[in-house]
C-alpha positions in Angstrom: 5.2 0.2 -34.7 3.7 -2.5 -32.5 6.9 -2.7 -30.5 7.0 1.2 -29.7 3.2 1.0 -28.6 4.1 -1.9 -26.1 7.2 0.3 -24.8 5.1 3.3 -24.4 2.4 1.4 -22.7 4.9 -0.2 -20.3 6.4 3.3 -19.5 2.9 4.5 -18.9 2.5 1.8 -16.3 5.7 2.5 -14.7 4.9 6.3 -14.3 1.4 5.4 -13.0 2.8 3.3 -10.1 5.9 5.2 -9.5 6.0 7.2 -6.1 5.4 10.7 -6.4 8.3 13.2 -6.5 9.5 14.4 -3.1 8.2 17.9 -2.3 10.6 19.0 0.1 8.0 19.0 3.1 6.4 16.3 5.3 3.7 16.7 8.1 2.1 14.5 10.5 -0.8 14.9 13.0 -2.0 13.0 15.8 -5.2 13.1 17.9 -6.3 11.4 21.0 -9.6 11.4 23.0 -10.4 10.1 26.5 -14.0 9.9 27.7 -14.9 12.0 30.7 -18.6 11.0 30.8 -20.8 9.7 28.1 -21.4 13.0 26.7 -18.0 14.7 26.9 -14.3 13.8 25.9 -11.0 15.4 26.6 -9.1 15.8 23.1 -5.3 16.4 22.5 -4.0 17.2 19.1 -0.4 17.7 17.9 0.9 18.6 14.4 4.4 19.1 12.9 5.2 20.2 9.5 8.9 20.4 8.2 9.9 22.5 5.2 13.1 21.8 3.7 13.2 25.2 1.9 13.4 26.9 5.2 15.0 24.3 7.3 12.5 24.8 10.0 9.5 22.9 11.3 6.2 24.5 12.4 4.2 22.5 15.3 1.0 23.1 17.0 -0.6 21.5 20.0 -4.2 21.9 21.1 -6.4 20.8 24.0 -10.2 20.9 24.0 -13.4 19.3 25.0 -15.6 17.6 22.7 -19.1 17.7 24.1 -22.0 16.1 22.3 -20.1 16.2 19.0 -19.1 19.9 19.4 -15.7 21.2 20.2 -15.6 23.5 23.1 -13.2 25.1 25.5 -13.1 24.5 29.2 -15.3 25.7 32.2 -14.5 28.8 34.3 -13.0 26.8 37.1 -10.5 25.3 34.9 -6.8 24.7 36.1 -4.7 22.9 33.5 -1.1 21.9 32.8 0.1 20.7 29.5 3.6 19.1 28.6 4.9 19.4 25.3 8.2 17.6 24.3 10.0 18.5 21.1 12.7 16.0 20.3 14.4 13.9 17.7 15.7 10.2 17.8 19.0 11.7 16.2 21.2 12.2 19.2 23.2 14.8 17.3 20.2 17.3 16.9 19.1 19.9 19.3 16.4 22.4 18.7 16.1 26.1 18.7 12.5 26.9 19.3 10.1 29.9 19.3 6.6 29.7 20.5 3.3 31.7 20.3 0.4 31.2 22.6 0.4 29.6 25.9 0.7 32.7 27.9 2.1 30.8 30.9 4.7 28.7 29.3 8.0 27.9 30.4 10.8 26.2 28.3 13.1 23.7 29.6 16.1 22.6 27.5 17.7 19.1 28.3 20.3 17.7 25.9 18.7 17.6 22.6 15.0 17.8 23.8 12.9 20.9 24.7 10.0 20.5 27.2 7.2 23.1 27.3 5.2 23.3 30.5 2.1 25.6 30.0 -0.5 26.4 32.7 -4.0 27.2 31.7 -6.6 29.0 34.0 -10.3 29.8 33.7 -12.7 29.3 30.8 -12.2 30.4 27.2 -12.5 29.5 23.4 -10.5 26.3 22.0 -8.0 28.8 20.7 -6.9 29.7 24.3 -5.5 26.2 24.8 -3.4 26.1 21.7 0.3 26.6 21.4 2.2 27.2 17.8 5.8 27.5 17.3 8.8 26.8 15.1 11.6 24.4 15.6 15.0 24.8 13.9 16.9 21.5 14.3 20.7 22.3 14.6 23.8 19.9 14.4 25.5 19.7 17.7 29.0 19.4 16.0 28.6 22.0 13.4 25.9 24.3 14.7 24.4 24.2 11.1 20.8 23.5 10.4 20.2 19.6 10.5 17.6 18.2 8.1 18.5 14.5 8.0 16.9 13.7 11.3 13.3 13.2 12.4 11.2 15.8 14.6 8.8 14.4 17.2 6.2 16.5 19.0 4.5 14.9 22.0 1.9 16.6 24.2 -0.4 15.6 27.1 -2.6 17.8 29.3 -4.1 17.4 32.7 -7.3 19.2 33.4 -9.0 20.0 36.7 -12.6 21.5 37.1 -15.4 20.6 39.2 -15.8 16.9 39.5 -13.0 16.1 37.0 -9.3 15.5 37.4 -8.0 13.6 34.2 -4.8 13.5 32.1 -4.8 12.8 28.6 -2.6 10.2 27.0 0.6 11.3 25.2 -0.3 12.4 21.7 2.7 12.4 19.3 3.3 13.5 15.7 6.5 12.6 14.0 7.9 13.4 10.5 11.3 14.3 8.5 12.3 16.8 6.2 11.7 14.6 3.2 
């Protein structure tokens, strides 16, 4: 009986420290901020979430100002340009993409990567400066969904308004279908 209790206790310890079961999804977020002045920062956010069940990833990028600890949009005389790159380190992947938001967005494909260039004009709430979309990684050789590579979303934004002309650093989120 004592031996059974020892085995069960050891099994409980193994289960307690074992990694959790894979859920079929993985996500990553990244945020950067760059001071404009002592009270205001330019923020850039990226997120990517890959779902094995759908063989797709959703992504989002957002730019905003953080003024005295509050998230705000941009002033009325804003001109901004955001570049978003969707890519994989797997050279056999190419991405089919759909996007929402970013009224003035152009999509450029080059090899396996996709570059989205978005122009922003005038003021608005933070939601105005957000892009959402889906990515379907596809295998170059077979044309079938490719879920064994990584997905990387990088974005930066240049904003110009009275007294300010600044570009955020690249903000990159990276994940896999795990």
